[in-house]
N, C-alpha and C positions, 0 to 999 in steps of 0.2 A: 504494500500500500504506500503510495507516494502522492504528494500534493500534485494536482494537475498543473501543467506548465502555465506560468503567469499568474497563478492564484496568490501565491505568497511572494512578494518582491524579494530579491536577493538580499541576504543578510538582515532580514527583518525578523522581529520577534512579535508574536501575537499574545504573549502572556499579559493577562489583565484585560484583554479585549472582551467585550460583550459577545455572547453567542446568541444568534438569532435563528430560531428554527423556522420551519415553514409556517408555523401557526403562532409565532410570537417569541418573546424573550425566553431564553432557556437557561441562562447562567453566565459564568465567566470562565475564560481560559485560565487555568491554574498552572498548567505545564504543557509544553509542546516538545515533540521530538521531530527533527527535520531530517533524520538519517534516511538516505535513499532506500526505498523498499520497506522501511519500517517507520514511516511517519505517522504520527497520531497526535491528538489533543487530549488533554485531561480537562474536563469541564466540571466545575463545582456548581451544583444545583442545590436549591433549598436554603432557607434562612435558618431554621432551627435544627433540623436534622440534615446536615450537609452530607451529600454524596458526591463522589468524584468518579464520573463516568468517562470511559475511554471512547473517543470518537475517532474512527479511522480517517486518515487524510483524504481518502476518496470521497468522503461525504461533504467536504468543504466545497462550496460553490463560488464564494467570493470573499474578499477581504478588503475593507475600506472604512474610513472614518471610525477607527477603533472598534469595528464590528467584524465578527466572523460569521458569515451566513452558511448554514448547512442545509442540505436537502433532506432533512429529517424532521418529523414532528416531535414535539416535546415528549409525547408518550413513547415514541421510538427511542429517544435518548435515554429515557428512564429504564428501558429494557436492556440497554447496552451494559457490558461488564463494568463493574466498579472496582476501584482500588482503595485500600485504606488511607493512603496518603497520596497527594497529587504527584510528588516526585518519585514515586515507586516505579522503577524501571520494569517494563513488561518482560524483559528477559529473566527477571527474578520470579515471574509467575507465568509459567507456560499455559495455565488454564485460561488466563485472560485472552491470550492470542487465539486459543482454540475456540473460546466462546465467541470472540469477534468473527472468526472465520465461519463458524456455524450460523451466526446471525446474518452475515452477508449472503451466505448461500440461501438461507430462508427468504430473505428480502428479494434476492434476484429471482428465485423461482416464483414468488408471489407476484412480482411486478412484470416478469417476462415469461409467462407460461409458454411451454412448447406446444405447437399446433399439431 
C-alpha cells in the first residue's frame, strides 16, 4: 500500500491534519508512515474513548488545507484495525496488517463484484 502519486507532496508531513471521511469529520492524523509499499495513517477518533485506527495509504484521496480526505465513511474507519498507541509500528503487530488486508479484500469484493 502506497500513497497515490501526487496525493502527498514530497517531504510533507500530515501529522495533526484533520481526517475527513466521505460523510464528515473522522478524527486527526496521529502518525503516518511514508515507506514505499507500507504507507499508512494512524487516525485518532473519539473524544472520551480514543481509538487509533490504521488507514491504508490507498484510501487517501487528497491532501490540502491541513485536511486529509479519505474514500471511506466514518463507520468504515471504525471497523479498521486499531493500535494501542499511534506510534506503534505495524511491523510489531502482524495481525494489524492481516486485518487490513482482509478488510480491503472484503471492500473490493463488495464494491467490485465479479459478473
